[in-house]
Residue frames relative to the residue before (quaternion, step in Angstrom):
aa qw qx qy qz dx dy dz
X 1.0000 0.0000 0.0000 0.0000 0.00 0.00 0.00
X 0.6575 0.4933 -0.3057 0.4805 3.58 0.96 -0.93
X 0.6318 0.5403 -0.3382 0.4411 3.57 1.03 -0.75
X 0.6348 0.5320 -0.3273 0.4548 3.57 1.04 -0.78
X 0.6560 0.5062 -0.3086 0.4671 3.58 1.01 -0.89
X 0.6590 0.5096 -0.3138 0.4556 3.57 0.91 -0.87
X 0.6321 0.5404 -0.3310 0.4458 3.57 1.04 -0.78
X 0.6553 0.5069 -0.3118 0.4652 3.56 1.01 -0.84
X 0.6424 0.5185 -0.3294 0.4583 3.61 0.99 -0.78
X 0.6484 0.5206 -0.3213 0.4532 3.55 1.00 -0.86
X 0.6465 0.5248 -0.3093 0.4592 3.56 1.01 -0.87
X 0.6527 0.5149 -0.3068 0.4634 3.59 0.99 -0.90
X 0.6455 0.5231 -0.3173 0.4573 3.57 0.98 -0.84
X 0.6508 0.5110 -0.3125 0.4666 3.57 1.00 -0.80
X 0.6390 0.5280 -0.3226 0.4569 3.54 1.04 -0.80
X 0.6605 0.5013 -0.3062 0.4675 3.57 0.94 -0.89
X 0.6558 0.5163 -0.3088 0.4560 3.55 0.94 -0.92
X 0.6525 0.5190 -0.3060 0.4596 3.55 0.99 -0.84
X 0.6354 0.5328 -0.3227 0.4563 3.53 1.07 -0.79
X 0.6489 0.5170 -0.3153 0.4607 3.55 0.97 -0.88
X 0.6527 0.5088 -0.3096 0.4683 3.56 0.97 -0.85
X 0.6550 0.5219 -0.3074 0.4518 3.57 0.98 -0.88
X 0.6747 0.4855 -0.2944 0.4715 3.59 0.91 -0.92
X 0.6284 0.5452 -0.3348 0.4424 3.54 1.01 -0.75
X 0.6496 0.5351 -0.3136 0.4398 3.59 1.10 -0.56
X 0.5635 0.6141 -0.3872 0.3941 3.65 1.24 -0.20
X 0.6376 0.5439 -0.3388 0.4276 3.66 1.07 -0.48
X 0.6717 -0.4912 0.3558 0.4255 3.60 -1.30 0.18
X 0.1146 -0.7719 0.6225 0.0593 3.50 -1.11 0.72
X 0.7648 0.3481 -0.2602 0.4756 3.54 -1.14 0.54
X 0.7101 -0.4527 0.3186 0.4351 3.58 -1.29 0.06
X 0.4692 -0.6734 0.5030 0.2708 3.56 -1.16 0.67
X 0.2911 -0.7175 0.6038 0.1894 3.56 -0.94 0.91
X 0.4373 -0.7259 0.4623 0.2610 3.57 -0.62 1.10
X 0.5201 -0.6340 0.4620 0.3380 3.62 -1.07 0.65
X 0.3791 -0.7001 0.5570 0.2365 3.54 -1.27 0.45
X 0.2233 -0.7751 0.5815 0.1060 3.57 -0.74 1.09
X 0.1335 0.7655 -0.6205 0.1061 3.56 -1.01 0.85
X 0.0966 0.8039 -0.5833 0.0646 3.58 -0.99 0.73
X 0.1799 -0.7332 0.6417 0.1354 3.49 -1.39 0.31
X 0.1322 -0.7894 0.5921 0.0943 3.57 -1.25 0.07
X 0.0800 -0.7789 0.6210 0.0359 3.53 -1.24 0.52
X 0.4432 -0.6871 0.5110 0.2650 3.55 -1.06 0.79
X 0.5454 -0.6218 0.4546 0.3307 3.56 -0.99 0.84
X 0.8555 0.0612 -0.1018 0.5039 3.56 -0.91 1.05
X 0.5546 -0.6251 0.3937 0.3830 3.59 1.23 0.21
X 0.3705 0.7375 -0.4881 0.2838 3.59 1.22 0.35
X 0.2886 -0.7897 0.5259 0.1287 3.57 -1.26 0.44
X 0.7240 0.4510 -0.2342 0.4664 3.58 1.16 -0.52
X 0.5658 -0.5917 0.4552 0.3501 3.55 -1.28 0.46
X 0.5321 -0.2194 -0.8175 0.0222 1.51 -2.02 1.49
X 0.1670 -0.8119 0.5586 0.0299 3.55 -0.95 0.96
X 0.2329 -0.7632 0.5923 0.1116 3.55 -0.83 1.07
X 0.1071 -0.8052 0.5832 0.0107 3.56 -0.75 1.13
X 0.2189 -0.7351 0.6294 0.1252 3.55 -1.04 0.89
X 0.1628 -0.7832 0.5960 0.0694 3.57 -0.66 1.14
X 0.0804 -0.7976 0.5977 0.0126 3.57 -1.16 0.62
X 0.0628 -0.8235 0.5636 -0.0135 3.57 -0.54 1.23
X 0.3076 0.7863 -0.4932 0.2095 3.59 1.14 0.42
X 0.5966 0.5684 -0.3699 0.4290 3.61 1.21 -0.26
X 0.5028 0.6369 -0.4315 0.3941 3.61 1.25 -0.14
X 0.0205 0.8109 -0.5836 0.0366 3.62 -1.12 0.63
X 0.1957 -0.7410 0.6285 0.1326 3.54 -1.37 0.29
X 0.3675 -0.7891 0.4525 0.1936 3.59 -0.48 1.19
X 0.8023 0.2573 -0.1420 0.5196 3.61 1.06 -0.56
X 0.7787 0.1759 -0.1506 0.5831 3.55 1.11 0.62
X 0.5137 -0.6114 0.4769 0.3674 3.53 -1.00 -0.82
X 0.4756 -0.6347 0.5203 0.3167 3.56 -1.25 0.47
X 0.2316 -0.8141 0.5233 0.0986 3.55 -0.71 1.09
X 0.8178 0.0044 -0.0039 0.5755 3.63 1.12 -0.42
X 0.2133 -0.7367 0.6327 0.1070 3.51 -1.32 0.60
X 0.0270 -0.8116 0.5827 -0.0330 3.58 -0.63 1.12
X 0.1621 -0.8255 0.5401 0.0226 3.57 -0.78 1.12
X 0.1085 -0.7047 0.6946 0.0963 3.49 -1.30 0.67
X 0.2618 -0.8271 0.4823 0.1214 3.57 -0.35 1.28
X 0.5590 -0.6660 0.3638 0.3340 3.58 1.23 0.09
X 0.7131 0.3859 -0.2530 0.5278 3.59 1.26 0.01
X 0.6475 -0.5271 0.2755 0.4764 3.54 1.22 0.73
X 0.6091 0.5102 -0.3665 0.4841 3.58 1.24 0.26
X 0.1416 -0.7804 0.6048 0.0709 3.56 -1.19 0.59
X 0.0478 -0.7983 0.5999 0.0211 3.52 -1.30 0.23
X 0.2480 -0.7486 0.5938 0.1597 3.53 -1.32 -0.03
X 0.5907 0.5819 -0.4300 0.3573 3.52 -1.32 0.24
X 0.6337 -0.5683 0.3879 0.3536 3.52 -1.31 0.39
X 0.8229 0.1037 -0.0108 0.5585 3.60 0.90 -0.89
X 0.0505 0.8291 -0.5544 0.0519 3.61 0.46 1.13
X 0.2780 -0.7113 0.6189 0.1836 3.54 -1.34 0.42
X 0.0018 -0.8072 0.5891 -0.0379 3.56 -0.87 0.96
X 0.2656 -0.7623 0.5750 0.1330 3.56 -1.07 0.82
X 0.1990 -0.7453 0.6279 0.1031 3.55 -0.93 1.02
X 0.2586 -0.8184 0.4988 0.1207 3.55 -0.44 1.22
X 0.7626 0.2913 -0.1589 0.5553 3.57 1.22 -0.42
X 0.5315 -0.6127 0.4620 0.3587 3.60 -1.11 0.56
X 0.3644 0.7213 -0.5419 0.2309 3.55 -1.22 0.46
X 0.4501 -0.6260 0.5473 0.3256 3.54 -1.38 -0.12
X 0.1055 -0.8266 0.5526 -0.0145 3.55 -0.62 1.19
X 0.2892 -0.7499 0.5754 0.1517 3.56 -0.76 1.14
X 0.1318 -0.8089 0.5725 0.0252 3.56 -0.47 1.26
X 0.0836 -0.7983 0.5962 0.0197 3.57 -0.91 0.96
X 0.1381 -0.7692 0.6213 0.0569 3.54 -1.02 0.93
X 0.0977 -0.7465 0.6559 0.0544 3.56 -1.01 0.95
X 0.0710 -0.7637 0.6397 0.0498 3.56 -0.92 0.93
X 0.1740 -0.7857 0.5903 0.0625 3.56 -0.98 0.95
X 0.3016 -0.7561 0.5497 0.1875 3.55 -0.94 0.89
X 0.7107 -0.4884 0.3157 0.3959 3.55 -1.34 0.12
X 0.6857 0.4090 -0.3024 0.5206 3.62 1.27 0.13
X 0.6469 -0.5666 0.3029 0.4108 3.55 1.27 0.39
X 0.4543 0.6923 -0.4523 0.3312 3.58 1.25 0.07
X 0.2502 -0.7877 0.5566 0.0840 3.57 -1.09 0.81
X 0.0587 -0.7689 0.6360 0.0273 3.56 -0.91 1.02
X 0.1705 -0.8132 0.5542 0.0490 3.57 -0.97 0.83
X 0.0342 0.7597 -0.6493 0.0120 3.56 -1.16 0.76
X 0.0652 -0.8030 0.5917 0.0289 3.58 -1.13 0.58
X 0.0279 0.7647 -0.6435 0.0211 3.53 -1.31 0.46
X 0.4067 -0.7096 0.5259 0.2334 3.56 -1.29 0.20
X 0.2041 -0.7441 0.6273 0.1053 3.55 -0.99 0.96
X 0.1576 -0.7868 0.5931 0.0664 3.57 -0.81 1.04
X 0.0873 -0.7764 0.6241 0.0071 3.55 -0.76 1.13
X 0.3319 -0.7914 0.4819 0.1768 3.56 -0.47 1.21
X 0.3828 -0.6815 0.5755 0.2406 3.51 -1.27 0.56
X 0.4816 -0.6413 0.5073 0.3153 3.57 -1.02 0.76
X 0.4439 -0.7120 0.4668 0.2795 3.62 -0.64 1.04
X 0.6037 -0.5499 0.4312 0.3838 3.54 -1.16 0.57
X 0.8057 0.2790 -0.2153 0.4761 3.53 -1.03 0.84
X 0.6576 0.4748 -0.3149 0.4929 3.59 1.28 0.12
X 0.2694 -0.7356 0.6000 0.1622 3.56 -1.15 0.70
X 0.2752 -0.7644 0.5640 0.1480 3.57 -0.77 1.05
X 0.0562 0.7789 -0.6227 0.0480 3.54 -0.89 0.97
X 0.1338 -0.7864 0.6016 0.0410 3.54 -1.05 0.90
X 0.1020 -0.7906 0.6036 0.0104 3.53 -1.05 0.86
X 0.0190 -0.7627 0.6459 0.0249 3.55 -1.09 0.76
X 0.1143 0.7726 -0.6152 0.1076 3.53 -1.04 0.81
X 0.4181 -0.6937 0.5245 0.2624 3.57 -1.28 0.10
X 0.0050 -0.7771 0.6292 -0.0137 3.52 -1.11 0.76
X 0.8379 -0.0787 -0.0145 0.5400 3.54 -0.69 1.17
X 0.7584 -0.4345 0.1971 0.4440 3.53 0.87 1.04
X 0.6802 0.4657 -0.2852 0.4890 3.61 1.26 -0.05
X 0.4877 -0.6509 0.4998 0.2976 3.55 -1.14 0.70
X 0.0839 -0.7832 0.6157 0.0211 3.57 -0.95 0.95
X 0.0549 -0.8012 0.5958 0.0093 3.56 -1.16 0.57
X 0.0391 -0.7800 0.6245 0.0053 3.53 -1.21 0.63
X 0.1383 -0.7700 0.6204 0.0562 3.55 -0.98 0.94
X 0.0551 -0.8288 0.5562 -0.0249 3.58 -0.72 1.10
X 0.1943 -0.7013 0.6663 0.1628 3.50 -1.33 0.52
X 0.0708 -0.8084 0.5841 -0.0165 3.57 -0.68 1.14
X 0.4868 -0.6844 0.4497 0.3041 3.61 -0.73 1.00
X 0.4413 -0.7262 0.4628 0.2523 3.56 -0.67 1.10
X 0.6497 0.5217 -0.3328 0.4416 3.60 0.95 -0.80
X 0.6352 0.5221 -0.3299 0.4638 3.59 1.08 -0.70
X 0.6283 0.5177 -0.3274 0.4797 3.56 1.01 -0.80
X 0.6798 0.4923 -0.2964 0.4557 3.58 0.87 -0.94
X 0.5932 0.5647 -0.3636 0.4438 3.57 1.09 -0.68
X 0.7166 0.4308 -0.2636 0.4810 3.58 0.78 -0.97
X 0.6469 0.5401 -0.3282 0.4267 3.56 0.99 -0.80
X 0.6930 0.4753 -0.2718 0.4690 3.58 1.18 -0.53
X 0.4752 0.6777 -0.4466 0.3398 3.61 1.25 -0.08
X 0.4413 -0.7129 0.4827 0.2531 3.55 -0.88 0.97
X 0.0040 -0.7687 0.6394 -0.0136 3.53 -1.09 0.86
X 0.3925 -0.7144 0.5224 0.2505 3.55 -0.77 0.99
X 0.3646 -0.7597 0.4964 0.2084 3.62 -0.72 1.01
X 0.4149 0.6793 -0.4922 0.3525 3.54 0.63 1.18
X 0.4736 -0.6729 0.4918 0.2848 3.55 -1.14 0.57
X 0.8516 0.2663 -0.1695 0.4185 3.54 -1.11 0.76
X 0.6554 0.5204 -0.3347 0.4330 3.62 1.14 0.21
X 0.5595 0.6068 -0.3879 0.4103 3.59 1.13 0.55
X 0.2328 -0.6921 0.6606 0.1744 3.50 -1.29 0.59
X 0.3258 -0.8089 0.4530 0.1852 3.54 -0.12 1.29
X 0.5883 0.5847 -0.3820 0.4077 3.59 1.11 -0.51
X 0.5503 0.6119 -0.4011 0.4023 3.62 1.15 -0.48
X 0.6617 0.5154 -0.3042 0.4517 3.58 1.06 -0.72
X 0.6507 0.4817 -0.3054 0.5012 3.56 1.24 -0.40
X 0.7505 0.4646 -0.2162 0.4174 3.54 0.88 -1.00
X 0.4582 0.6591 -0.4805 0.3532 3.62 1.14 -0.20
X 0.3644 -0.8154 0.4105 0.1838 3.61 -0.49 1.17
X 0.5107 0.7000 -0.4186 0.2721 3.59 1.14 -0.45
X 0.7543 0.3763 -0.2196 0.4912 3.60 1.00 -0.69
X 0.3477 0.7799 -0.4755 0.2117 3.61 1.24 0.04
X 0.6745 0.4839 -0.3390 0.4427 3.69 0.77 -0.81
X 0.6668 0.4995 -0.3085 0.4589 3.59 0.97 -0.82
X 0.6537 0.4959 -0.3143 0.4775 3.59 0.92 -0.85
X 0.6252 0.5386 -0.3348 0.4550 3.59 1.04 -0.74
X 0.6480 0.5085 -0.3191 0.4687 3.59 0.97 -0.81
X 0.6564 0.5079 -0.3119 0.4625 3.58 0.96 -0.84
X 0.6551 0.5022 -0.3116 0.4706 3.57 0.94 -0.87
X 0.6417 0.5174 -0.3245 0.4638 3.60 1.01 -0.76
X 0.6298 0.5262 -0.3324 0.4647 3.59 1.05 -0.73
X 0.6443 0.4968 -0.3150 0.4887 3.57 1.04 -0.73
X 0.6388 0.5311 -0.3240 0.4525 3.58 0.94 -0.87
X 0.6466 0.5335 -0.3222 0.4398 3.59 0.98 -0.82
X 0.6646 0.5131 -0.3057 0.4489 3.59 1.13 -0.55
X 0.7893 0.3307 -0.1604 0.4918 3.59 1.08 -0.57
X 0.2262 -0.7768 0.5549 0.1935 3.60 1.02 -0.71
X 0.5620 0.6383 -0.4160 0.3220 3.55 -1.13 -0.61
X 0.6598 -0.5199 0.3863 0.3811 3.51 -1.37 -0.14
X 0.7732 -0.3741 0.2523 0.4455 3.53 -1.33 -0.12
X 0.6485 0.5153 -0.3342 0.4498 3.59 0.97 -0.76
X 0.6406 0.5107 -0.3280 0.4704 3.57 1.00 -0.76
X 0.6361 0.5078 -0.3323 0.4765 3.58 1.00 -0.75
X 0.6359 0.5318 -0.3346 0.4482 3.60 0.95 -0.82
X 0.6509 0.4981 -0.3117 0.4807 3.59 1.02 -0.76
X 0.6851 0.4938 -0.2870 0.4521 3.57 0.90 -0.96
X 0.6521 0.5070 -0.3141 0.4681 3.59 0.94 -0.86
X 0.6152 0.5403 -0.3442 0.4594 3.59 1.08 -0.69
X 0.6564 0.4964 -0.3197 0.4696 3.59 0.95 -0.81
X 0.6171 0.5427 -0.3411 0.4565 3.59 1.07 -0.71
X 0.6843 0.4774 -0.2949 0.4657 3.59 0.83 -0.94
X 0.6712 0.4962 -0.3057 0.4581 3.58 0.91 -0.87
X 0.7758 0.3878 -0.1934 0.4587 3.57 0.83 -1.01
X 0.7218 0.4584 -0.2538 0.4523 3.58 1.09 -0.62
X 0.7230 0.3687 -0.2150 0.5432 3.58 1.23 -0.43
X 0.3445 -0.7426 0.5391 0.1979 3.58 -0.81 1.00
X 0.4280 -0.7034 0.5047 0.2595 3.55 -0.85 0.98
X 0.1090 0.7832 -0.6004 0.1190 3.59 -0.79 1.08
X 0.3747 -0.7548 0.5009 0.1974 3.57 -0.73 1.08
X 0.5121 -0.5692 0.5365 0.3550 3.52 -1.33 0.39
X 0.6465 -0.4734 0.3970 0.4476 3.56 -1.28 0.14
X 0.5977 -0.5858 0.3962 0.3777 3.62 -1.00 0.74
X 0.8203 0.2418 -0.1941 0.4805 3.56 -0.94 0.95
X 0.7055 0.4032 -0.2576 0.5228 3.58 1.28 0.01
X 0.1637 -0.7478 0.6347 0.1053 3.50 -1.29 0.48
X 0.0658 0.8052 -0.5800 0.1049 3.57 -0.59 1.15
X 0.1282 -0.8300 0.5379 0.0731 3.61 0.29 1.21
X 0.2965 -0.7514 0.5699 0.1508 3.52 -1.17 0.72
X 0.4660 -0.6217 0.5458 0.3139 3.52 -1.18 0.59
X 0.6912 -0.5174 0.2943 0.4098 3.61 -1.11 0.58
X 0.6882 0.4798 -0.3031 0.4520 3.60 0.88 -0.88
X 0.5858 0.5553 -0.3803 0.4514 3.60 1.10 -0.50
X 0.6670 0.4935 -0.3008 0.4701 3.56 0.92 -0.89
X 0.6542 0.5153 -0.3164 0.4542 3.59 0.98 -0.80
X 0.6966 0.4581 -0.2815 0.4750 3.59 0.90 -0.87
X 0.7064 0.4490 -0.2648 0.4789 3.59 0.90 -0.91
X 0.2326 -0.8112 0.4952 0.2064 3.57 1.27 -0.53
X 0.7062 0.3351 -0.2861 0.5541 3.56 1.06 0.77
X 0.2135 0.7651 -0.5900 0.1447 3.54 -1.25 0.47
X 0.4507 -0.6655 0.5092 0.3077 3.55 -1.26 0.23
X 0.8258 -0.3103 0.1465 0.4476 3.57 -1.29 -0.16
X 0.6912 0.4530 -0.3145 0.4671 3.61 0.88 -0.80
X 0.6207 0.5525 -0.3486 0.4335 3.61 1.07 -0.68
X 0.7017 0.4551 -0.2728 0.4756 3.58 0.86 -0.95
X 0.6272 0.5232 -0.3431 0.4638 3.59 1.09 -0.63
X 0.6270 0.5275 -0.3300 0.4687 3.58 0.97 -0.83
X 0.6544 0.4998 -0.3107 0.4748 3.59 0.94 -0.86
X 0.6709 0.5217 -0.3061 0.4291 3.58 0.84 -0.96
X 0.7181 0.4265 -0.2763 0.4755 3.59 0.72 -0.97
X 0.5725 0.5666 -0.3863 0.4494 3.62 1.17 -0.43
X 0.6469 0.5034 -0.3133 0.4796 3.59 1.02 -0.79
X 0.6434 0.5061 -0.3231 0.4748 3.59 0.99 -0.79
X 0.6499 0.5233 -0.3170 0.4508 3.57 0.90 -0.91
X 0.6396 0.5398 -0.3256 0.4399 3.59 1.01 -0.80
X 0.7067 0.3859 -0.2390 0.5427 3.57 1.25 -0.48
X 0.4978 -0.6929 0.3915 0.3447 3.55 1.32 0.43
X 0.4348 0.6397 -0.4911 0.4006 3.55 1.00 0.92
X 0.3507 -0.7526 0.5166 0.2094 3.57 -0.61 1.09
X 0.0782 0.7719 -0.6279 0.0619 3.56 -1.22 0.56
X 0.2743 -0.7396 0.5857 0.1860 3.54 -1.33 0.02
X 0.3146 -0.6726 0.6277 0.2336 3.51 -1.28 0.55
X 0.0769 -0.8143 0.5752 0.0117 3.58 -0.87 0.93
X 0.2399 -0.7094 0.6447 0.1533 3.53 -1.06 0.88
X 0.0548 -0.8425 0.5343 -0.0406 3.57 -0.57 1.17
X 0.3923 -0.6737 0.5777 0.2420 3.51 -1.36 0.40
X 0.0958 -0.8309 0.5472 0.0296 3.60 -0.45 1.18
X 0.7452 0.3948 -0.2268 0.4871 3.62 1.19 -0.30
X 0.5114 -0.7130 0.3825 0.2895 3.57 1.26 0.52
X 0.4859 0.6363 -0.4732 0.3676 3.59 0.97 0.79
X 0.4999 -0.6934 0.3776 0.3559 3.55 1.38 0.33
X 0.6252 0.4757 -0.3537 0.5077 3.59 1.22 0.53
X 0.4844 -0.6632 0.4713 0.3215 3.62 -0.93 0.77
X 0.0002 -0.8172 0.5755 -0.0319 3.57 -0.89 0.95
X 0.7596 0.2588 -0.1481 0.5780 3.58 1.28 0.05
X 0.2017 -0.7628 0.6037 0.1139 3.56 -1.24 0.57
X 0.0990 0.7735 -0.6194 0.0907 3.55 -0.98 0.90
X 0.4873 -0.6688 0.4863 0.2807 3.56 -1.30 -0.02
X 0.2079 -0.7279 0.6370 0.1456 3.51 -1.34 0.45
X 0.1089 -0.8035 0.5852 0.0095 3.56 -0.81 1.07
X 0.4037 -0.7139 0.5043 0.2703 3.64 -0.73 0.94
X 0.0052 -0.7774 0.6282 -0.0311 3.56 -1.02 0.90
X 0.4605 -0.6494 0.5056 0.3325 3.56 -1.24 0.21
X 0.7253 -0.4782 0.2816 0.4073 3.56 -1.27 0.33
X 0.6171 0.5685 -0.3515 0.4152 3.61 1.12 -0.54
X 0.5353 0.6554 -0.4053 0.3460 3.58 1.19 -0.39
X 0.5479 0.6434 -0.3982 0.3567 3.59 1.09 -0.61
X 0.6742 0.5054 -0.3004 0.4470 3.59 1.00 -0.77
X 0.6558 0.5195 -0.3082 0.4528 3.63 1.24 -0.29
X 0.5676 0.6301 -0.3726 0.3769 3.58 1.25 -0.26
X 0.0416 0.7709 -0.6327 0.0601 3.57 -0.89 1.01
X 0.0873 -0.8542 0.5126 0.0051 3.55 0.02 1.32
X 0.5658 -0.5814 0.4510 0.3720 3.60 -1.14 0.56
X 0.6588 -0.5094 0.3770 0.4054 3.54 -1.25 0.45
X 0.7821 0.3169 -0.2538 0.4728 3.55 -0.99 0.88
X 0.6732 0.4401 -0.3019 0.5118 3.59 1.26 -0.05
X 0.3131 -0.7396 0.5631 0.1945 3.50 -1.18 0.55
X 0.6120 -0.5345 0.4252 0.3987 3.54 -1.29 0.30
X 0.1907 -0.7939 0.5721 0.0782 3.56 -0.89 1.00
X 0.2795 0.7204 -0.5781 0.2621 3.57 0.15 1.34
X 0.0509 -0.8216 0.5668 -0.0335 3.56 -0.86 0.99
X 0.2694 -0.7303 0.6074 0.1586 3.54 -0.98 0.93
X 0.0867 0.7925 -0.5890 0.1322 3.56 -0.46 1.27
X 0.8437 -0.0727 0.0087 0.5317 3.56 -0.71 1.14
X 0.7026 -0.4975 0.2449 0.4459 3.55 0.89 1.06
X 0.6411 0.4654 -0.3433 0.5044 3.61 1.21 0.37
X 0.3510 -0.7253 0.5550 0.2069 3.56 -1.15 0.67
X 0.0810 -0.8045 0.5883 0.0016 3.58 -0.83 1.06
X 0.2633 -0.7336 0.6063 0.1575 3.53 -1.18 0.74
X 0.4369 -0.6875 0.5158 0.2656 3.56 -0.95 0.86
X 0.1048 -0.7733 0.6234 0.0498 3.57 -1.05 0.84
X 0.1491 -0.7815 0.6038 0.0485 3.56 -0.42 1.27
X 0.1765 -0.8491 0.4937 0.0640 3.57 -0.24 1.28
X 0.7170 0.4905 -0.2436 0.4313 3.58 1.15 -0.56
X 0.2259 0.7908 -0.5386 0.1833 3.58 0.99 0.74
X 0.3020 -0.7090 0.6049 0.2003 3.54 -1.21 0.59
X 0.3503 -0.7793 0.4717 0.2178 3.64 -0.23 1.21
X 0.6204 0.5652 -0.3533 0.4133 3.62 1.10 -0.57
X 0.7843 0.3093 -0.1655 0.5116 3.57 1.11 -0.55
X 0.8231 0.2406 -0.1053 0.5036 3.58 0.91 -0.82
X 0.4064 -0.7137 0.4886 0.2945 3.60 1.17 -0.28
X 0.7124 -0.4276 0.3324 0.4463 3.53 -1.33 -0.23
X 0.1807 -0.7529 0.6260 0.0928 3.55 -0.88 1.02
X 0.3276 -0.8053 0.4640 0.1700 3.56 -0.26 1.27
X 0.6504 -0.4916 0.4078 0.4112 3.52 -1.32 0.35
X 0.7870 0.2741 -0.2296 0.5028 3.55 -0.83 1.04
X 0.6137 0.5154 -0.3646 0.4742 3.61 1.25 0.22
X 0.1933 -0.8070 0.5566 0.0402 3.55 -0.84 1.09
X 0.1827 -0.8112 0.5459 0.1024 3.63 -0.45 1.15
X 0.6913 0.5239 -0.2579 0.4255 3.58 1.27 -0.23
X 0.3933 -0.7037 0.5014 0.3141 3.60 1.11 -0.44
X 0.2511 0.8131 -0.4816 0.2096 3.56 1.01 0.89
X 0.1829 -0.7495 0.6279 0.1023 3.54 -1.07 0.87
X 0.6932 -0.4819 0.3195 0.4305 3.58 -1.22 0.27
X 0.6233 0.5488 -0.3502 0.4333 3.59 1.09 -0.55
X 0.6207 0.5629 -0.3347 0.4311 3.59 1.24 -0.33
X 0.5528 0.5675 -0.4079 0.4538 3.60 1.27 -0.09
X 0.1647 -0.8444 0.5071 0.0530 3.57 -0.18 1.31
X 0.7838 -0.0675 0.0438 0.6158 3.58 1.14 -0.57
X 0.0654 -0.7964 0.6008 0.0236 3.55 -1.05 0.79
X 0.1737 -0.7436 0.6380 0.0994 3.52 -1.30 0.59
X 0.2547 -0.7996 0.5320 0.1127 3.57 -0.49 1.24
X 0.0644 -0.8099 0.5830 -0.0065 3.55 -0.96 0.89
């Protein structure tokens, strides 16, 4: 009987010992291979100047014999962070040496580094940034505008009276042609396509990038294109002048039109007309409550371009959409460009 009990105890002891040995074999054995750190980064909206928001990404880091337990960042400007995909803002221009440490589950450390360059705005230039949406996607543009050129236009005298302006003069003044051409080319590079596609895209930029702001009641104070771009606000004639200036820079003809929207036989609004071919009608998709704005004038087909939309209330009004119910008799004066 005692022998049977002793045999059972011996068997139990062997089982326990075997279990301990088996569990001990589940942990890491041998030397630890250090993790590999790797990262990339991209500037928000593709911008280049300070302040600059950078998205970092360390998902390319790995550990061949375990797992990465933490990601620690030195952003090079006395700031630090953690995580796989941190976002950091550089408030000042400069070159910043960024270092990433990754630690594995056995305490091993892998290191990677790179340099973030944040450009300084050149002397005499005004930095302006614009964000807007086009066909459901976020778009952005960063511009440098010569300060002396802006000041030149901003100092031009304008009589604060209604009805005494030729809006085409604000488009045709040649001093800003090289700058407007550069801006139009930057927009073209973002969208590609033909002239009609550029006309649609430029319209979304003007509507979404410029805040609608009225002149003082009883006054009319048109802005030159660079004034509207720098101030980032304007009313219907200001945004129309800017829009047709961008089209002109891409050698796309258009017209500025003073129209009657309230049926009192007096012009009370300014918008643009863009020539299109007959196939464009099938591309028009207007918001609810708006009608198609296509007009046959002198054997040519024109699409209405409402430049002064308020994105907070009406959203993007596409090329060829008419929020006013305008007929050809409502065009009281036009300026061809």
